[in-house]
N, C-alpha and C positions, 0 to 999 in steps of 0.2 A: 056101220059108220055112225049112224044116229045114236046107237047105244053107247059108243065110245065117247061121243060128244057129251052125252048126258052124264056119264061117269065123271068126265073132266069138269063139267059145270058144277056138279055136286061137290067135288073136291075143292074147287075154288071158293064155293060158298062156305064150306066147313072151315077153311083156313084163311082168315082175312089177310089181305095183301101186306098189312103192316103188323102182323102178329109178332109179339115178343118171343124170343127164343126161350126154351125152358130155363128156369132159374138155376143158378149155380150155387151149390151149398159149400163149396170148398175154396181153399186159397192157401197162401203161404205167408208165414211170418219170417221176414228176412232181415239180414244185417245191412242197414242202409248206410253204406260206408261213405257216400258223398253227401248224405243228408238231403237229397232232392225228393224223397218220398216215393220214388219210382224204383222198381227192382231192375237194376241194370245188370249187364253181363258181369259175372265174377262175384256177385253179391249172394252169399250162401244163405240157405234157410237156417233157422235157429230152432233146435229141438227143445222140447220140454216147456213150451210157453202155453199158458192157459188161455183159451178163447171161449166166449160164452155169448148167448143171445138173451141173457137175463133169466134163463130157465135151465137150459142144457149147458153142460161144461165139458170141454174136451181139452186134450193136450196135444201140441204139435209133435209129429213124428220126427224121425232122424233127419228127414229132408226139410223140416220146417213146415210141412203140410198139415192142414187141419180139414175136418169136414164136420160142420154143424148142420144137421138136417134142417132143410129150409122150412121156416114157418113165416108166412107172409105177415108183414106188419111189425115184426120184432126188430130190435136194434142189436146188431152184432158188435161185440167189442173184445179187445185184447185186454187181459189183466196185465198191465205193465209190470214187468218184473223188476226187482231191485237190481241196480247196476246198469240199467239201460235208460235212455231217453227215447221218447217217441218222435217220429217225424212230425213236422209242423205244416199245417195247411196254409194256403195263401192268406186266409183271414187271421192267422196267428193261433188258431185252435190246435190242440194236440190231436194228431191224426190217429186215434186209436179206436174209432167207432164207425159204423156204416149202417144206415137204415135199409132194411129189406122191404121193398114194396113192389111186388110183382103185379098185383092187380090194383086197379084204381081204388083208392080209399074213399071214405065218406067226404062229401062236400062240406067244408068248414069255413067259417068267416075268415080266419087268418091263414088258410091254405092247407093246414095239416101236413102230411107227409106226401110229397109228390111221387107219382109212379115213375119208376126208373128202369133202365135196361138192367136186367138181372145178371150181370156178368160176375165172374169170380173176383173176390176182393183180397188183395194182398196188403199186409201191414208192415211198415218199416220200423226197426228199432236200431238205435245207435249205442254201441257200448260206451259206457261212461268211463272217463279216465280216473286215475287215482284221486280220491277226495282228500282235501287237507283238513276236513272238519271231523275226522275220526268217527264217522257214523252219525254225527249230529245232523238234524234236519229241521228246517223252519218253514212254516206255512202261514199265509195270510188267510184270515177267516172273515168273511162278510156274511151278514144275514139281512134279509129284507131291504134291499136297495129300493125296491118298490116305487119305481118311477111310473107316473101316470101321464106324462106329457114330455115333449121335447125340452121344455123348461126344466123339468125335474132331472132329465138326463144331464143337462148342463150343471145343475147343482151337484149331482153325483160326480161329474168330472172334476169340477173345481174344488169340491169339499173333501172328497174321498180319494179319488184316483190320482189327480195331478200332483198333490203333495207327496205321493209315494213313488212316482216315476223316477227311476234311477237312484232311489234312496233306501231301498229295502234289500234285505239279504235273503228273501224267501226263495224257495225252489218250487213252490206250488201254491195255487190259490184255490179256495173253495167258497162257494156261495150257497148258503143254507136256505134257499127258497125265496119266493116272492121277488124274483128278479125284476119283474114289472108289476104294475097294479092293474091287471086285467087287459091292458092294451098290448096284445102280443105283437103288434106291428112295430113295437119299439125294440124287439129283440136284436135286429141287426145293429142298431146304433148302440145298444148296451154292450153287445159283444165287441164292437169296434173300440169302444171306450175302455172296457175292462182289459182287453188285450194290449192296451198301451203299457201295461205293467210288465209285459214280456216274460211271463212265466206260464207254464201249463196251467189252465184253469178248468176246474170241474164244477158243474152246476147241478144242484139238487132242486127239484121243482117244489113250489109252494101252492097254496090254495088260490093265489092270484095269478098263477101261471097256466090255468086250465083253458081248454077249448070249451067254453060254457055251452056252446051249441052242439056238443057231442051227445050222442044218444046213450052213451054208456061210459063207465069208468075206464074201460079198456081203450076207448078212443079219445080220452080227454087230454092226453099229453102228446098228441101227434105233432102239433106245431112246435111245442117245446123240443121234442126229440129231433125234429127237422133242423132246428137252428143250434141247439145247445147240447145234444147228445143223449146218451142212454139215461133212463130214470132209475136204473139199477146198475151199479158198476163197482169194480174193485181196482185198487191201484197200490202197488207195493214199492216200498223203499227199504233201504238197509235197516232203518230203525223203527219203521212204522208201516202198518197196512191200513189203508183207508177203504171203507165200504160206504157207498152212498145209496140211500134207499128213499124212493118216493113213498111217503106215508100219508098221502091224501087219498081217501076213499071218496070218490065223487058219486053223488046220488042224485042225478037229474030228476026233477019233478018231485023230490021229497023235501022234507024239512026236519033237520037242517040239511042243506044241500051237500055237505061234506062232513067227514069226521076223520079222526086219526086212526091209522091201522096199517096192516101189511096184507098183501095179496098172497094167494097160494103159490103163484109162480115165483114170488120172491123167496118164500120159504124153501121151495125146491132148489133155487140157486144157492141159498145159504147152506142147506144141508149137503149140497155137493161141494161147495167151495171151502167152507170153514175147516173141514178136516185136513185141507192142504196148507192151511195158514200156520206159519211158524209161531210158536207161543212164547219165544224169548224176546219178542218185540211188542211194542204197543199196538193194540188194535183199536182203531177209531171208527165208530159208527155215526154217520151223519144223516140227519133227517130234518124236516121242517117243523112239524108239530111236536112239541116236547113229549117225552114219554110220561112225564108226571102230570100232563094236562088232563083235567077231569071235566065233567059236564057233558052236555049234548054233543059238542064238537071235539071232545077230548080223545085221547088215545085209547083204543079198545083194550081193556085189561087182559082179555084172553090172548090177544096178539102179543102184548108186552111180555106176559109170562112165558109164552112159547118161544119168543126171541131170547129172553133171559136164560131159559133152559139151555139153548144152544151156545150161549156165551159163558156159561157157568164155570167151565174148566179153564178158561183163559185167565191167566194171572194179571194181565195188564190190559184194561179196557177203559176207554174214555168215550162217553156219549156227547155228541154235539147237536144242538137244536137251535131254532130261531122262533119266529112267529109271534112272540108275546109283545115285542117292542118295549121290553124291559130287560133287566139282566139279573141273573142269579145263579147260584150253584145249588144243586140238589144231589143228595146222596140216597140212592135206592137201597132198600133193605127188604126184609120179608113182607113188610106192609104193602110194597108195590111189586112183589113177586120175584125179588132178587134173593138168591140163596147161596151166593158165593161166600168165601171166607172173609172178604172185606167189603164194606159198602161200595156200591157202584156209582162213580162220579158222573153226573151230567152237568155240562156247562151250557146254560141257556144264553146264547150270544146276543148282545144288544144289536139294535138295528142300525144299518148304515144310513138309512133315511131318518133315523131317530123316530120322531112322532110324525111320520108321513110328510116330511119337508114343511112343517108348520112353524108358526111363531114369527116374531119380529125379525126383519132382515137386518144384517149388519152392514158395515160400510161397503163391503164387497157385493152386497145384494143377495146374500145367502141366508135363508131362514135359520133361526136359532135351533129349532127342532129337538130340544131336550125331551127325553122320554118321560113317561108318566111317573117313573120312580126316581127322577132327578138325574139319571145317567145321560151325559151328552152323547150325541150320535158319533159314530166312528167305526173303527175296525179292531179286531183282535188278532193276536199272534200266538201260534202254537210252536213251541220249540221242543224237540224230542231228542233224547239220547238213547244209545243202545242200552238194553236192559229194562226197557219200559218206563224210564223216567221221563217226565215232561214238565214244562212250565207254560203258564198261560198269562197273558197280559192284555189289558184294554187300553186303546189309544184314542183319545178324543180327537175329532176332526179339527185340524189346523190349530191345535192347542198351543198356547204360548209356553206352557210347561207341561211336563208329562208325569206329574206326581200321582195321578189317578185318584185325587181327592178333591172334592168340591166343598168349599166352606161357606157358611152363612152365619153372620153375627149382626147384632144391632149396631147401628152407627154410634148411638149415644145412649147412656143410661144416667140416671140421677145418682150422684155420689151419696152413699149411705142407704140407698133403697134396699129393700129385701131382695136377695139374689135369686129372683124368680126367672131370669132370662139367661139364655145360654148360647154357646157356640155349637153349631151342628157341623158334623163332618160326614159327607156322603163318600164313602170309600167304595168306589165303583166295583172293585173285585172282592169286596169284603164278604166274609162268611161268618156264621154264627159265633165261631171261636176266635175271630180276628182280634188281635190286641190293638187298641187304639187309645192314645194318650194325648194330653194337652198340658201346656203350661203357659203362664202369663208373665211377661217381663223377665224371662229367663229363670223363673223360679222352679219349684219342684214339679216333676212330671206326675200327673194324676190320671187315673183311668177314666175314660169316657164310658158312658152307659149306652148300650145298644138299645135303640127304640124302633118300633115298627109304626111309623107315622109318615105322613107326606113330607117331602123335602120342602122346607120353608121358602127356599129360593124360587121354587116353582109355584108355590102358593102366592108369592108376591106377583108373579107374572099373571096368574089367574085373576088376582084382584085388579091389576092394572087393566087387563082386558075387560073386566066387568065395569070398571069406572070410566073407560074411554068413551068419548062422544062419537068416535068413528073407528072403523076397523084399524087395528095396528099392524095387521099382516093379512095375507090372503086367507090363511086359516089360523085360528087361535092356537096357542100352546095347549097341550092336553090337560085335562083336569088331573091335578096331582093325586096320586094314590099312594098308600103306604109302601115305603121302600124296605127291602130286606137287608139293606146295607147302610144304615144311618145310625150315627152315634151322637150323643149330646153330652156337653159338660157345662155346668153352671159357671157364669162369669162373676167374679168378685166385684163388689161395689164399694169396698172399704179401702181402696187404694187412693193414691193422690189424684187430684183433679188433673185432667188432661188425657193424652193419648196412651194407650197400652197395647203392646204387641202380644198376639196370641199365636202360639205355635202348636201344630198338631202333627203327630207322627203315627203312622200305621205300620204294622209288621205283616207284610204280605207274605204268604207261605211260599211264593215263587220268586218275587222280586226283592224280598228283604225289606229293610226300612225305607219308607217313603215319607216325605214331609211336605207341609204346606203351611202358610201363615196368613193371618189377617190382623185386624186391629179394631178396637172400639174406644170410645172416648167417655170419660166420666165428667159430669158437669154439676156444679153446685146450683141448687134451685131453692127458692124461698116459697113458703106456702102462700 
């Protein structure tokens, strides 16, 4: 009797009263016919759907079932297939991912990934009806919303999100990192605000989205993944495939504390997934740190070349990045490890927060926040058609016009003076070969010259800040730096005294001709 009690006692000690059941590695991807996110009676499984944990990739069987071997701490996700919508969570997020956390994770300031009951996870997909857009697709693109406080979240709401609510035609949204500015407690409010746009939203982490108290890179995105989803994902539409990749290599205790690059597990996912991707549609790769970024915190060249080798045989590829708080287009070639038949286009998207919500506030109490290259803060749009064709556009926050051109000209010049002063056109989506012209008083159109120098409008703000006796805003406007999309045309001084109208037109490769105008005045002066 005593021996039996001893065995029973040892058994009780070995299995805690509240021990979790063994983790489940399987589940079903099903047709969510009523859209409630729960598999109800009569809702069949869907075969042929890809499911991954960011490393391993499997395909659902005839009954919609999948089994991804359980690895604690990874995020499981469905590769949403073209022709389907995913179920929606109560918070508005697309329900295509699930964090696996069987054992208690490391203690982190912002919570990390909570331990959960490791039950089987099912994912619902809803067949999409016939589209009237003939395969066209539109996405909203944001980079670096970078809110550091509740006040910044309010700016983000009133400046970026609210003007778009109910007024966009996008079917997807994508944020290219730095959702917040180190304060991860703001994630719930940022998520609530962003989901007001009522489209599925995908988030890519940035260097300001890290758990800085994590002991390793592997644990540095636990809080991000808890709130915002996987740091590696894929999402398929009829005209385009999106792949999102965390490209922040966190190095706690080292200097610099992070750099750009990809992990071995990400390459494992790409090597498994890319062979399944259709090549007659556009492939979009989204990251935070630009692939062209150099220096101590730049993107590791070996990782870039390794990725580019995997992409080489895809005829239609677009790279998207953020991080710089400026805007430019970059075309990769052999110098950066790209060996495709055509240069590889990377669009470095301007920041939603502009220059970190800095500058003088307007009548609505929102900071100007123009970026260091003279680009106003705002959002971008990507429109894709079948066959790999796409267009891009930049839309300044709450802009009175949508010309995509910022002009600067002197108010007054002396009549007859040497024509040493000019009109400047900052063409926000301009490229090296963009055609930009101007004319005065309806005269002949003349070519403007591309110049790489600071935008004079921002230089004026810098000077006003320098000369002010008191702060003009919470933070000053950024120090102006040379812009990659600035053009200049000399203003004539041999015209009649008085006001003269200056028109500028730019020929955008995607939007066609766009125009803007300003004026200057000629005044007679005596020595």
